[in-house]
ZALO-346411 format. One line per 4 residues: number of its first residue (from 1); for each residue x, y, z of C-alpha. Coordinates in Angstrom, 1 decimal, padded with zeros to 4 digits, m for minus. Example, Ala and Ser with C-alpha at 12.3 -4.5 7.8 and 13.67 -1.06 7.14 Angstrom:
<atoms>
1) 012.3/m004.5/007.8 | 013.7/m001.1/007.1
</atoms>
This chain:
<atoms>
1) 000.0/000.2/000.1 | 002.7/002.3/001.2 | 006.5/002.3/m000.2 | 008.5/000.8/002.6
5) 010.0/004.1/003.6 | 006.7/006.0/004.4 | 006.0/003.3/006.7 | 008.7/004.1/008.5
9) 008.2/007.5/008.5 | 004.6/006.8/009.5 | 005.8/005.1/012.9 | 008.2/007.9/013.6
13) 005.4/010.4/013.3 | 003.2/008.1/015.9 | 006.3/007.5/018.2 | 006.6/011.6/017.9
17) 003.1/012.1/018.7 | 003.2/009.6/021.6 | 006.1/010.9/023.3 | 004.4/014.4/023.1
21) 001.3/012.6/024.6 | 003.6/011.8/027.5 | 004.9/015.3/028.0 | 001.6/016.3/028.0
25) 000.6/014.1/031.1 | m001.8/012.1/028.6 | m000.1/008.6/029.7 | m002.7/006.4/028.1
29) m002.8/008.2/024.7 | 001.2/007.9/024.9 | 001.3/004.2/025.8 | m001.6/003.5/023.0
33) 000.3/005.4/020.4 | 003.2/003.8/021.1 | 001.8/000.2/020.8 | m000.3/001.2/017.6
37) 003.6/002.3/016.0 | 004.1/m001.0/015.9 | 001.8/m001.8/013.0 | 003.5/000.2/010.5
41) 007.1/m001.2/011.6 | 005.6/m004.7/011.4 | 004.3/m003.9/007.5 | 007.6/m002.9/006.8
45) 009.4/m006.1/007.7 | 006.5/m008.3/006.5 | 004.2/m006.7/003.4 | 000.6/m006.7/003.8
49) m000.2/m008.1/000.2 | 002.3/m010.7/000.2 | 000.3/m011.6/003.9 | m002.9/m011.5/001.8
53) m001.6/m013.7/m000.7 | m000.3/m016.2/001.7 | m004.1/m016.4/003.0 | m005.6/m016.5/m000.3
57) m003.4/m019.6/m001.0 | m003.9/m021.7/002.2 | m007.8/m021.6/000.6 | m006.1/m022.7/m002.8
61) m007.3/m019.3/m004.3 | m004.6/m019.2/m006.9 | m006.8/m016.5/m009.0 | m007.4/m014.3/m005.4
65) m003.3/m014.7/m004.6 | m002.8/m013.4/m008.0 | m005.1/m010.6/m007.5 | m003.3/m009.7/m004.3
69) 000.3/m009.7/m005.8 | m000.6/m007.7/m008.6 | m000.9/m005.0/m006.2 | 002.7/m004.7/m005.9
73) 003.8/m002.8/m009.2 | 007.6/m002.5/m008.4 | 008.6/m005.2/m006.3 | 012.5/m004.7/m006.5
77) 012.2/m001.0/m004.7 | 009.0/m001.4/m002.9 | 010.1/m004.4/m001.0 | 013.0/m005.7/001.3
81) 014.9/m008.2/000.3 | 013.1/m011.0/002.0 | 010.1/m009.9/000.8 | 011.2/m010.2/m002.7
85) 012.1/m013.7/m002.1 | 008.4/m014.7/m001.1 | 007.1/m012.3/m003.7 | 008.9/m014.8/m006.4
89) 008.3/m017.8/m003.9 | 004.5/m017.3/m004.3 | 004.7/m017.1/m008.0 | 006.7/m020.0/m008.3
93) 004.0/m022.2/m006.3 | 001.2/m020.7/m008.3 | 003.0/m021.4/m011.6 | 004.2/m025.1/m010.5
97) 000.7/m026.0/m011.9 | 000.7/m024.6/m015.3 | 004.2/m023.3/m016.4 | 007.1/m025.2/m014.8
101) 010.0/m023.1/m016.9 | 008.4/m020.1/m015.6 | 008.4/m021.9/m012.0 | 011.9/m022.6/m012.1
105) 013.0/m019.3/m012.8 | 010.9/m018.2/m009.9 | 011.8/m020.7/m007.3 | 015.7/m020.2/m008.3
109) 015.3/m016.2/m007.6 | 013.3/m016.9/m004.7 | 016.5/m019.0/m003.4 | 018.6/m016.4/m004.3
113) 016.9/m013.6/m002.4 | 016.5/m015.5/000.4 | 013.3/m017.3/002.5 | 013.2/m016.5/006.4
117) 011.3/m020.1/007.3 | 013.2/m023.4/006.5 | 010.2/m024.8/005.5 | 009.6/m022.4/002.7
121) 013.1/m023.1/001.5 | 012.5/m026.8/001.7 | 009.4/m026.8/m000.5 | 011.2/m024.3/m003.0
125) 013.9/m026.8/m003.2 | 011.3/m029.6/m003.6 | 009.7/m027.9/m006.3 | 013.2/m027.5/m008.0
129) 014.2/m031.1/m007.6 | 010.7/m031.8/m009.5 | 011.5/m029.7/m012.2 | 015.2/m031.3/m012.9
133) 013.8/m034.8/m012.2 | 011.5/m033.9/m015.4 | 014.2/m032.6/m017.3 | 016.5/m036.2/m016.5
137) 018.9/m034.1/m014.5 | 019.3/m036.6/m011.9 | 022.2/m035.7/m010.2 | 020.6/m032.0/m009.8
141) 017.5/m033.4/m008.4 | 019.3/m035.5/m005.8 | 021.5/m032.9/m004.5 | 018.1/m030.6/m004.2
145) 016.4/m033.5/m002.6 | 018.8/m034.0/000.4 | 018.9/m030.2/001.0 | 015.0/m030.2/001.0
149) 015.5/m033.2/003.5 | 018.2/m031.3/005.6 | 015.5/m028.2/005.7 | 012.3/m030.5/006.6
153) 012.9/m030.3/010.3 | 009.3/m031.6/011.2 | 009.2/m034.4/008.5 | 006.5/m032.4/006.8
157) 008.0/m033.0/003.4 | 009.0/m036.5/004.1 | 006.5/m038.6/002.1 | 006.9/m036.4/m000.9
161) 010.7/m036.7/m000.5 | 010.4/m040.3/m000.5 | 008.1/m040.3/m003.5 | 010.1/m038.6/m005.5
165) 013.1/m040.6/m004.8 | 011.1/m044.0/m006.1 | 010.5/m042.0/m009.1 | 014.1/m041.2/m009.5
169) 015.3/m044.8/m009.1 | 012.8/m045.5/m012.1 | 014.9/m043.0/m014.4
</atoms>
């Protein structure tokens, strides 16, 4: 919605107003404003449109997720590096259903930019391993599967990893 620097300016203004309220002996207003300033600071690190796209993806609404991501016009300047990674990660997930070549580019860029959660990184590497396997690049697929297995600490992707290893034996 707002550029990332504008969010910090808004947070600074809210904090300054909160401090002013403290000096005017309006302690309740000052505390409320200091707590309220956490919202733009949070949205600096977590883009609101990416959060809304994640919510749509949880409901398997790919069109809704695309709509929310379309609101981000220039991701290179509007988002910090991790947010750019998630922007590409979400595009990769949506395109992995239809266009594998384009999805591979998005997943590689997401891994390059960085993802903050190991589970998301494991999913991206698992998808890249699937793409490598369809292109008969067995060594690359094996490497990516092993990396995904190391990143999957809760064993949520265990079944998919085992299934892909079974399929690689057939190649």
